[in-house]
C-alpha positions as CSV (number, residue, x, y, z in Angstrom):
1,M,-0.2,0.2,0.0
2,A,2.9,2.3,0.8
3,W,4.0,4.9,-2.4
4,R,0.5,4.2,-3.6
5,C,-1.4,7.4,-3.2
6,T,1.2,9.7,-3.5
7,G,0.5,13.0,-4.7
8,K,2.7,15.4,-5.5
9,T,0.4,18.1,-3.3
10,N,-1.6,17.8,-0.2
11,R,-4.5,18.0,-2.1
12,E,-3.5,15.4,-4.7
13,L,-2.5,13.1,-1.9
14,I,-6.2,13.1,-0.4
15,E,-7.5,12.6,-3.7
16,N,-5.5,10.0,-4.6
17,I,-6.2,8.4,-1.3
18,I,-10.0,8.2,-1.9
19,K,-9.9,7.5,-5.7
20,A,-8.1,4.5,-4.3
21,K,-11.1,2.7,-2.7
22,I,-9.8,1.3,0.0
23,L,-12.4,3.3,2.7
24,S,-14.9,1.5,4.0
25,S,-17.2,4.4,4.3
26,S,-19.7,4.7,1.0
27,S,-21.7,7.3,0.2
28,E,-20.3,10.2,-1.2
29,S,-21.2,12.9,2.0
30,Q,-19.2,10.0,4.3
31,L,-16.1,10.6,1.7
32,E,-16.6,14.4,1.6
33,R,-16.0,14.7,5.3
34,I,-13.6,12.6,5.6
35,S,-11.5,14.0,2.2
36,N,-12.5,17.8,3.4
37,A,-11.3,17.3,6.6
38,M,-7.8,15.7,5.6
39,T,-7.6,18.6,3.2
40,A,-7.5,21.1,5.3
41,V,-4.2,19.8,6.9
42,D,-1.2,20.1,5.6
43,R,0.9,17.1,5.8
44,A,4.1,19.3,4.9
45,H,3.4,21.0,8.8
46,F,4.2,17.6,10.6
47,V,7.1,15.6,8.8
48,P,10.4,16.6,9.7
49,D,11.5,16.0,5.6
50,K,8.8,18.7,3.9
51,S,10.0,17.0,0.5
52,A,8.5,13.9,1.5
53,A,5.2,15.9,3.0
54,Y,3.0,14.1,0.2
55,V,4.9,10.1,-0.4
56,D,2.3,7.5,1.0
57,S,4.7,6.1,3.3
58,P,5.2,6.3,7.5
59,Q,8.2,8.9,7.8
60,S,10.3,9.0,11.4
61,I,10.0,11.8,13.5
62,G,12.3,11.2,16.0
63,H,12.4,10.1,19.4
64,G,11.8,6.2,17.7
65,A,8.5,7.4,16.4
66,T,6.9,7.8,13.0
67,I,4.1,9.5,11.4
68,S,1.9,7.0,9.7
69,A,1.7,6.7,6.4
70,P,-1.3,8.7,4.8
71,H,-3.8,6.4,4.2
72,M,-3.6,5.1,7.6
73,H,-4.8,7.6,8.9
74,A,-7.3,7.9,6.3
75,L,-8.5,4.8,7.5
76,A,-8.5,5.0,11.0
77,V,-10.6,8.3,10.0
78,D,-12.5,5.9,8.1
79,Y,-13.3,3.5,10.9
80,L,-14.1,6.3,13.6
81,L,-16.5,8.2,11.0
82,P,-19.4,7.1,12.9
83,F,-18.3,8.8,16.4
84,L,-16.8,12.0,14.6
85,R,-19.4,14.3,14.7
86,P,-19.2,17.9,15.7
87,G,-18.9,18.4,19.6
88,A,-17.5,14.6,20.2
89,K,-14.9,13.7,22.3
90,V,-11.6,12.2,21.3
91,L,-8.6,10.6,22.7
92,D,-5.7,10.4,20.6
93,I,-2.9,8.0,21.9
94,G,0.8,8.5,20.5
95,S,0.1,11.6,19.1
96,G,3.4,12.2,17.9
97,S,3.2,15.0,15.1
98,G,-0.4,16.0,15.8
99,Y,-1.5,15.4,12.2
100,L,-4.5,13.3,13.7
101,C,-5.3,15.8,16.2
102,A,-5.7,18.1,13.5
103,V,-7.9,16.2,11.0
104,L,-9.8,15.0,13.9
105,H,-10.6,18.6,15.5
106,N,-12.1,19.5,11.4
107,L,-14.6,16.6,12.2
108,V,-15.4,17.1,15.7
109,S,-15.7,20.6,15.1
110,S,-18.5,22.8,12.9
111,Y,-17.8,26.1,11.4
112,A,-20.3,28.9,11.0
113,Q,-21.4,29.6,7.9
114,E,-21.5,33.4,7.7
115,D,-17.7,33.0,9.4
116,P,-15.8,29.9,8.5
117,T,-13.3,31.0,11.3
118,K,-15.5,30.4,13.5
119,V,-16.7,27.6,15.5
120,A,-20.2,26.9,15.7
121,V,-19.9,23.5,17.8
122,A,-16.8,23.1,19.2
123,G,-15.8,18.8,19.8
124,K,-12.5,18.3,22.1
125,V,-9.2,16.7,20.8
126,I,-6.5,15.3,23.3
127,G,-3.3,13.8,22.4
128,I,-1.4,11.8,24.5
129,D,2.8,11.1,23.7
130,H,5.3,10.0,26.4
131,I,8.0,12.3,24.4
132,P,8.1,15.9,25.8
133,E,10.1,16.9,22.8
134,L,7.2,15.4,20.3
135,V,4.2,17.2,22.8
136,D,6.3,20.4,22.1
137,W,7.0,19.7,18.5
138,S,3.5,18.8,17.7
139,L,2.2,22.3,19.5
140,Q,4.3,24.4,17.4
141,N,2.7,22.3,14.3
142,L,-0.8,23.1,15.0
143,K,-0.1,26.8,15.4
144,K,1.1,26.9,11.8
145,D,-2.2,27.2,10.5
146,D,-4.8,29.6,12.0
147,R,-7.5,27.1,12.5
148,T,-5.8,24.8,14.7
149,R,-3.6,27.7,15.9
150,R,-7.1,29.3,17.7
151,A,-8.2,25.3,18.6
152,V,-5.0,24.9,20.6
153,E,-5.5,28.3,22.1
154,N,-8.8,27.6,23.0
155,K,-8.5,23.9,24.5
156,Q,-10.4,22.5,21.9
157,I,-7.4,20.5,21.2
158,E,-4.8,19.6,24.1
159,I,-1.7,17.4,24.1
160,H,-0.3,16.1,27.0
161,V,2.8,13.9,28.4
162,G,1.4,10.6,29.6
163,D,1.5,6.8,29.4
164,G,-1.1,6.5,26.6
165,R,-1.8,3.0,27.8
166,L,-3.5,4.8,30.9
167,G,-5.2,6.8,28.6
168,R,-6.8,10.2,30.2
169,P,-9.7,9.4,32.6
170,S,-11.0,12.7,32.6
171,R,-13.4,12.4,30.5
172,P,-15.7,9.1,28.5
173,Y,-14.7,9.6,24.8
174,D,-16.6,8.4,21.7
175,A,-13.2,7.4,19.2
176,I,-10.0,6.2,20.6
177,H,-7.4,6.1,18.2
178,V,-3.9,4.2,19.1
179,G,-1.0,4.8,16.7
180,A,1.2,2.3,18.0
181,A,1.1,-1.3,18.7
182,S,-0.3,-2.7,22.2
183,P,0.6,-6.2,22.7
184,T,-2.9,-6.3,24.3
185,I,-6.0,-4.1,24.1
186,P,-5.9,-1.7,27.3
187,K,-8.2,-1.8,29.8
188,A,-8.1,1.5,30.9
189,L,-9.2,2.6,26.9
190,V,-12.1,0.5,26.6
191,E,-13.1,2.0,30.1
192,Q,-12.9,5.5,29.2
193,L,-14.7,4.2,25.8
194,A,-18.5,6.5,26.0
195,R,-21.6,4.6,25.6
196,P,-21.7,4.1,23.0
197,G,-18.1,4.6,21.9
198,R,-15.0,3.3,19.3
199,M,-11.4,2.9,19.5
200,F,-8.9,2.4,16.7
201,I,-5.9,0.5,17.6
202,P,-3.3,-2.0,16.3
203,V,-2.6,-5.7,18.3
204,G,-0.1,-7.6,18.6
205,T,4.1,-8.0,18.9
206,D,5.6,-9.8,15.9
207,S,2.3,-10.4,14.5
208,Q,-0.1,-7.3,14.5
209,H,-3.2,-6.3,13.7
210,I,-5.9,-3.4,13.8
211,M,-8.9,-4.2,16.0
212,Q,-11.8,-2.0,16.2
213,V,-13.2,-2.3,19.6
214,D,-17.0,-1.2,20.2
215,K,-19.0,-0.4,23.3
216,D,-22.8,-0.2,23.2
217,A,-25.1,2.1,24.9
218,E,-25.5,-0.8,27.7
219,G,-22.2,-1.1,28.0
220,N,-21.4,-4.6,26.3
221,V,-17.7,-4.5,24.0
222,S,-17.1,-6.4,21.5
223,E,-13.9,-7.0,18.7
224,T,-13.0,-7.1,15.3
225,Q,-10.3,-7.7,13.5
226,I,-9.7,-5.7,10.6
227,M,-6.4,-6.1,8.9
228,A,-2.8,-7.1,9.2
229,V,-0.6,-4.2,10.3
230,R,2.9,-3.1,10.7
231,Y,3.5,-0.2,13.5
232,V,6.0,0.9,16.1
233,P,4.9,-0.7,19.6
234,L,3.4,1.3,22.5
235,T,6.1,1.0,25.3
236,D,7.2,2.7,27.9
237,K,10.0,5.5,27.6
238,D,12.7,4.6,28.2
239,K,12.7,1.5,25.9
240,Q,11.7,3.5,23.0
241,T,14.8,3.4,20.9
242,P,15.9,7.1,20.1
243,W,16.6,7.4,15.6
């Protein structure tokens, strides 16, 4: 899949992802939501190597971390989309460069028609990373665009240093994205899902799969295996190999 959707510009990259028909969303309105949210976030603001910003491949962002390939971010958004309504609360574990937090903000916030700079319905996106340098860098990245800069200033996007396996238990989350592979599904994250809520998480060590974890309105939890993947591990800070 890597390189398949590469574009010369951010817009072309997202158009190629939609054209590749790798997303499960079938309606034009669903695909338009994903396309608009991702097109509005210039990936060049979130990668160290600007010349490769629109290459459909993961990239190192230092500290043993990567930014996922663009098509994987699109897939994550695709599977979480039913829970990414305006006003929703989202947790991004291993938030890294801050890229997906920016995309998620566009999906859980709506803007006034008469003033596209004014938030009409504000969602909440919380990112967690255990590398302080990445948290600082991600906040700098988010401030490169006026929309996400205002979201950070208004605390509609927050990025915190912490152990993502423990989540951030201040609120139930409509959607949780995990950007690194956990050996098992962390119990704390399942507990922090709203009723209903959904989590997108890579699970496994030598063999990894994306798992969709759903919690229904009664609190019943179900798990669905989606696809085989290869992610960096969700691990302790002192065990993360520096690059």
